[in-house]
C-alpha positions in Angstrom: 185.7 9.0 293.8 185.7 10.4 290.4 188.0 9.2 287.1 188.1 9.3 283.5 187.9 5.7 281.8 188.7 4.6 278.6 185.4 2.8 277.5 186.0 1.6 274.1 187.4 2.9 271.0 186.4 6.9 270.4 184.8 6.9 274.0 186.2 8.6 277.3 184.2 9.6 280.2 184.1 10.6 283.8 182.2 8.4 286.5 182.6 7.1 289.6 184.8 4.3 290.8 185.8 3.1 294.1 188.8 4.4 295.3 191.7 1.9 295.2 193.6 -0.1 297.7 196.8 -1.9 298.2 196.6 -5.1 296.6 200.9 -5.4 296.6 203.3 -5.0 299.6 205.1 -2.9 296.9 202.0 -0.4 296.2 201.4 2.7 297.5 198.4 4.6 297.3 198.5 8.5 295.9 196.3 11.5 296.2 196.5 12.9 293.0 197.2 16.9 293.1 197.7 17.1 289.8 197.4 15.6 286.7 197.3 16.4 282.8 195.7 14.8 278.9 198.6 13.8 276.7 198.7 12.8 273.2 198.8 9.0 274.3 195.3 9.2 276.1 194.2 10.3 272.8 196.0 7.2 271.1 194.5 4.8 273.4 191.2 6.7 273.0 191.4 5.9 269.0 192.2 2.7 269.0 196.2 2.9 268.2 197.1 1.2 271.5 196.3 -2.6 271.5 197.5 -3.3 274.8 194.9 -0.7 276.1 192.1 -1.9 278.2 188.6 -1.3 278.2 187.3 0.6 281.5 190.6 1.8 282.8 191.4 4.9 284.6 193.4 7.3 281.8 196.2 9.2 282.9 199.7 8.0 283.2 201.3 12.3 283.7 200.5 13.1 287.9 202.0 14.1 290.8 200.2 13.5 294.1 200.8 12.9 297.9 201.5 9.5 299.3 198.4 8.4 301.7 199.1 4.9 302.4 202.1 2.4 301.5 202.3 -1.3 301.9 204.6 -3.0 303.9 207.4 -3.6 301.5 208.0 0.0 300.5 211.3 0.9 301.7 211.9 4.3 300.3 208.8 6.5 300.4 206.3 7.0 303.2 203.0 8.8 304.2 203.2 12.3 303.1 206.1 12.5 300.9 205.5 14.8 297.8 205.8 12.5 294.6 205.9 12.4 290.7 204.7 8.7 289.3 206.7 7.6 286.5 205.1 6.7 283.2 207.1 3.1 283.5 206.0 -0.1 286.3 209.3 -1.6 286.9 210.7 -3.9 288.9 214.6 -2.8 288.8 215.8 -6.7 289.2 214.9 -8.6 285.5 217.1 -8.6 282.9 215.9 -5.2 281.2 215.6 -3.7 284.3 219.5 -4.0 285.5 220.7 -2.3 282.2 218.3 0.4 282.7 215.8 -1.0 279.8 212.4 -0.4 282.3 209.9 0.2 279.5 211.0 -3.5 279.1 210.3 -5.0 282.3 209.4 -8.7 282.1 207.0 -7.7 285.2 205.5 -4.1 284.0 206.2 -1.8 281.3 203.6 1.1 280.3 200.9 0.0 282.9 199.4 2.8 284.3 196.8 4.3 282.5 197.1 1.8 279.8 196.4 -1.6 281.3 195.7 -0.7 284.9 194.2 2.6 286.5 196.1 5.8 286.4 196.1 9.5 287.3 193.2 11.0 286.0 191.4 10.6 289.0 191.3 11.2 292.7 193.2 8.8 294.0 195.5 6.2 292.6 197.4 2.9 293.2 201.4 3.2 291.9 202.4 -1.0 291.8 206.5 -1.3 292.2 206.4 2.2 294.1 209.9 2.0 295.3 210.5 2.3 291.1 207.6 4.2 290.3 207.6 7.3 292.4 210.1 10.3 292.6 210.4 12.3 295.9 209.6 15.8 294.6 211.9 18.1 296.6 211.1 21.7 298.6 210.9 24.5 296.4 209.6 22.4 293.3 205.8 22.8 293.1 203.5 20.0 291.6 203.2 21.6 288.6 206.8 21.7 288.4 207.2 18.4 288.7 204.2 17.3 286.6 206.0 16.3 283.3 208.8 14.5 285.2 207.7 10.7 285.0 206.3 11.6 281.0 207.0 13.8 278.5 209.9 15.2 280.2 211.6 11.8 280.5 210.9 11.3 277.2 212.8 14.2 275.9 215.1 14.2 278.5 216.0 10.1 277.1 215.9 11.0 273.4 218.2 13.6 273.5 220.6 11.2 275.9 220.6 8.4 272.9 221.2 11.0 270.6 224.6 11.2 270.9 224.8 14.9 270.5 228.2 16.5 269.9 229.1 20.4 270.4 229.5 20.9 266.7 225.9 19.2 265.6 223.3 20.7 263.7 220.1 19.0 265.4 216.5 19.1 263.6 213.4 18.4 265.9 210.0 18.0 264.2 207.3 18.6 265.9 207.0 21.4 268.4 204.2 20.1 270.5 204.3 19.4 274.5 207.1 16.5 273.7 208.9 18.1 271.1 209.5 21.1 273.7 210.2 19.0 276.3 212.9 17.2 273.3 214.0 20.7 273.1 214.8 21.8 276.4 216.6 18.3 277.0 218.5 18.8 273.9 219.9 22.0 275.3 221.6 20.8 278.1 223.8 19.0 275.0 224.9 22.9 273.9 224.2 21.7 270.1 225.5 24.6 267.5 222.6 25.3 265.8 219.1 23.7 266.8 216.2 23.9 263.8 212.5 23.0 264.8 209.9 22.3 262.4 205.9 22.4 262.7 202.8 23.7 261.3 202.1 26.0 264.1 203.7 29.4 264.1 203.1 29.7 268.0 204.7 26.8 269.1 207.7 27.5 267.4 207.6 31.1 268.6 207.1 29.7 272.0 210.2 27.5 271.1 212.2 30.8 269.9 211.1 32.4 273.4 212.2 30.3 275.3 215.8 30.4 274.1 215.3 26.2 272.8 215.7 27.1 268.9 217.8 28.6 266.5 215.4 28.5 263.3 212.2 27.7 262.6 210.5 26.3 259.7 207.4 25.8 258.7 206.3 23.4 255.8 203.4 25.1 254.6 205.4 28.2 254.1 208.7 26.7 253.1 210.3 23.2 251.2 211.9 22.2 254.7 214.0 19.7 252.6 215.7 22.5 250.8 215.9 24.7 253.8 217.8 22.1 256.1 220.5 21.5 253.1 221.1 25.1 252.4 222.0 25.6 256.2 224.1 22.8 256.3 225.9 23.1 253.4 224.3 20.6 251.6 225.0 18.0 254.0 222.0 17.7 256.3 221.6 17.4 259.6 223.9 15.9 262.4 220.9 14.7 264.7 216.9 14.2 263.5 214.6 13.9 266.5 211.0 12.8 265.2 208.3 13.7 267.7 205.6 14.6 265.7 204.3 11.1 264.7 202.7 12.1 261.1 203.7 9.8 257.9 205.1 12.9 256.3 207.3 13.4 259.0 208.8 10.4 259.7 209.8 9.9 255.8 211.3 14.0 256.2 213.5 12.9 259.7 215.4 10.1 257.4 215.6 12.8 254.2 216.9 15.5 256.2 219.2 13.8 257.7 222.7 13.7 256.5 224.8 10.1 255.6 226.0 8.5 258.5 223.6 10.6 261.1 221.3 9.2 263.7 217.4 9.4 263.9 216.0 9.4 266.6 211.8 7.9 266.6 210.4 9.6 269.7 207.0 9.5 268.4 203.9 7.1 268.7 202.6 5.8 265.4 199.0 5.5 264.7 199.8 3.0 262.0 202.9 1.1 260.4 205.2 3.1 258.8 207.7 2.1 255.9 211.2 2.3 255.5 212.5 3.0 252.3 215.5 1.6 252.4 216.0 1.4 248.2 215.9 5.5 248.7 217.9 5.4 251.4 220.6 3.3 250.2 224.1 4.5 251.1 223.0 7.4 253.7 224.2 5.0 256.4 221.6 6.0 258.9 221.4 5.1 262.3 218.0 4.9 263.7 217.1 4.8 267.1 213.1 4.0 268.4 211.0 4.5 271.5 209.5 3.9 273.4 210.7 5.7 276.9 213.2 4.3 279.2 212.1 6.7 282.4 215.4 5.5 284.3 216.3 9.0 285.0 213.9 10.5 286.9 215.8 11.4 289.8 218.3 13.3 287.4 215.7 15.0 285.5 214.0 16.1 288.4 217.7 17.6 289.8 217.6 19.6 286.6 214.2 20.9 287.5 215.3 21.8 291.0 218.3 24.0 289.9 215.9 25.5 287.2 218.2 24.1 284.4 214.6 22.9 283.2 211.5 24.9 283.5 208.2 23.4 281.9 206.3 26.1 283.2 205.3 27.4 279.8 203.9 24.1 278.8 200.8 24.8 280.9 198.4 27.0 279.1 195.2 25.6 280.4 194.3 24.3 284.1 190.6 23.0 285.6 189.4 20.7 287.7 188.1 17.1 287.0 185.1 18.0 286.6 186.0 19.6 283.6 188.2 17.3 282.2 185.5 16.2 279.3 185.9 20.0 277.9 189.6 19.2 278.3 189.5 16.6 276.3 188.0 18.4 273.5 190.0 21.2 273.5 193.2 19.4 273.6 192.4 17.1 271.6 191.2 19.5 268.5 194.4 21.7 269.2 192.1 24.4 270.3 192.4 28.0 272.1 196.2 27.3 271.0 196.1 24.4 274.1 199.6 23.1 274.5 198.8 21.3 278.0 195.6 20.7 280.0 196.5 20.1 283.6 193.9 18.6 285.9 193.6 20.3 289.4 191.7 18.2 292.2 188.0 17.8 291.9 186.0 20.4 293.3 182.9 18.3 294.4 179.6 18.4 292.8 178.2 21.4 291.1 
């Protein structure tokens, strides 16, 4: 089969790999029908994920159809359409029982990082009973595609943000994960939602989708001053940092009011410093990633009943044959690309 493989620092390529086989009784084999390119794949490519292994098939955001199950799989069978969870977890360890599946002692972020993922024609899913979510009738593969990763991330971030109806919420970053965070924040009906991004096009999309009230571009206005004006000098009640830049990390705590909650959703490429001497007295609560993707069944229900609609994120789609062009366009943010969706391989051209 064809698969996208991380070869080492700065290099990914499309190459031939064996079709995966069942290794453990709890495994399932999925024929991939849709996958995507994620910013985390770029982090791996450029060495920002030290735990990632070379010669691993990339891809941790994908859906497909089960073609084989191990004898220990209870909840799924051949023919089921499924969304794959970004987290591999056992469901039984200390952390899993408390919902902290990102810290499962037997798993964590494995697919497309340390074991072969879904930017391929087939993928092996370990601990399949925990790592898969059934796609119900009426929900397309593309409707469900983001369920297990960026939508799970946004949903988790909103849930730990402790949002209240009267809150002013700031989201830094209107990329794919930022947009999913905004979609999830909307479920809590805060009074005002402000998005900050350098792309007016992405912020306009958020506005068109009814996800935000106010858009601020830091290349055009002083964001810190504007947010203070909009909040009677207090600052935001909740801040979600989804952009992952040095400047946005610092902006996050600066625009938060005293005693606010700051949720750090982004994966940073390098160390960040908290200037505690500057923020002394603000009494901020910081909550940090990565995602505990423990609500995928609930998210699927939100998608099924149309309370969440991620179709606006898909700007590009092409077969696995063209995935290297997809990486070029997505990484360089060309052609207004938000998400590049990979469709099945079409054979040799």
